[in-house]
C-alpha positions in Angstrom: 12.2 -2.2 -6.3 9.0 -1.6 -8.2 6.2 0.2 -6.3 2.7 -1.1 -7.0 -0.2 1.3 -6.3 -3.7 0.0 -5.8 -7.1 1.3 -4.5 -9.8 -0.9 -3.1 -13.1 1.0 -3.7 -15.1 -1.5 -1.6 -13.5 -0.3 1.7 -11.7 3.0 0.6 -8.2 1.6 1.1 -5.1 2.7 -0.7 -2.4 0.0 -1.0 1.3 0.6 -1.8 3.5 -2.4 -2.0 6.6 -3.7 -3.7 7.4 -6.6 -5.9 10.2 -7.8 -3.6 10.5 -9.3 -0.1 12.3 -6.4 1.5 11.4 -5.8 5.2 13.9 -2.9 5.7 12.6 0.3 7.2 14.0 2.2 4.2 11.7 0.3 1.9 8.6 1.1 4.0 9.7 4.7 4.3 10.0 4.8 0.5 6.4 3.6 0.2 5.3 6.3 2.6 7.1 9.0 0.7 5.7 7.9 -2.6 2.2 7.9 -1.0 2.7 11.4 0.2 3.3 12.6 -3.3 -0.3 11.6 -4.2 -1.8 12.2 -0.8 0.1 15.3 0.6 -1.9 15.4 3.9 -1.0 11.8 4.8 0.4 11.4 8.3 2.5 8.6 9.7 -0.4 7.7 12.1 -2.7 7.2 9.2 -0.7 4.3 7.7 -0.5 0.6 8.6 2.5 -1.6 7.7 1.1 -4.8 6.3 2.7 -8.2 6.0 0.8 -10.1 3.3 0.0 -13.7 3.6 -2.3 -14.4 0.7 -1.7 -16.3 -2.5 -0.5 -13.4 -4.7 1.6 -11.3 -2.4 2.8 -13.9 0.2 5.7 -12.8 2.4 5.8 -9.2 1.0 5.3 -6.0 2.9 3.3 -2.9 2.0 1.4 0.0 3.5 -2.3 0.7 3.6 -4.4 3.7 4.6 -8.0 5.0 4.1 -8.9 7.5 1.4 -12.1 8.5 -0.3 -10.5 8.1 -3.7 -7.2 7.7 -5.4 -5.5 9.1 -8.6 -6.2 7.3 -11.9 -2.8 5.7 -11.9 -3.8 3.5 -9.0 -5.0 0.0 -10.1 -8.6 -0.6 -8.9 -9.0 -3.9 -7.0 -12.1 -5.6 -5.6 -10.7 -6.8 -2.3 -7.7 -6.7 0.0 -5.1 -9.4 0.1 -5.0 -11.6 3.2 -2.6 -10.3 5.7 -1.1 -11.3 9.1 
């Protein structure tokens, strides 16, 4: 499972998602633990689990949370993908 890290500067949202269709809790927890490496003060209550429904990420899951900035290894995106 490859983890994709993105940051939407328009609304200060960090996105971590995978390139697979897994909906297992272990996959979501892996995303959370990966996020905590870059954002050590991140809490469970800060994070939303997202089911994407847009064109590019359709039927995949990820997590999103607010942050003022993200490390340089996060891809900068202009908008968030449509979600359900």
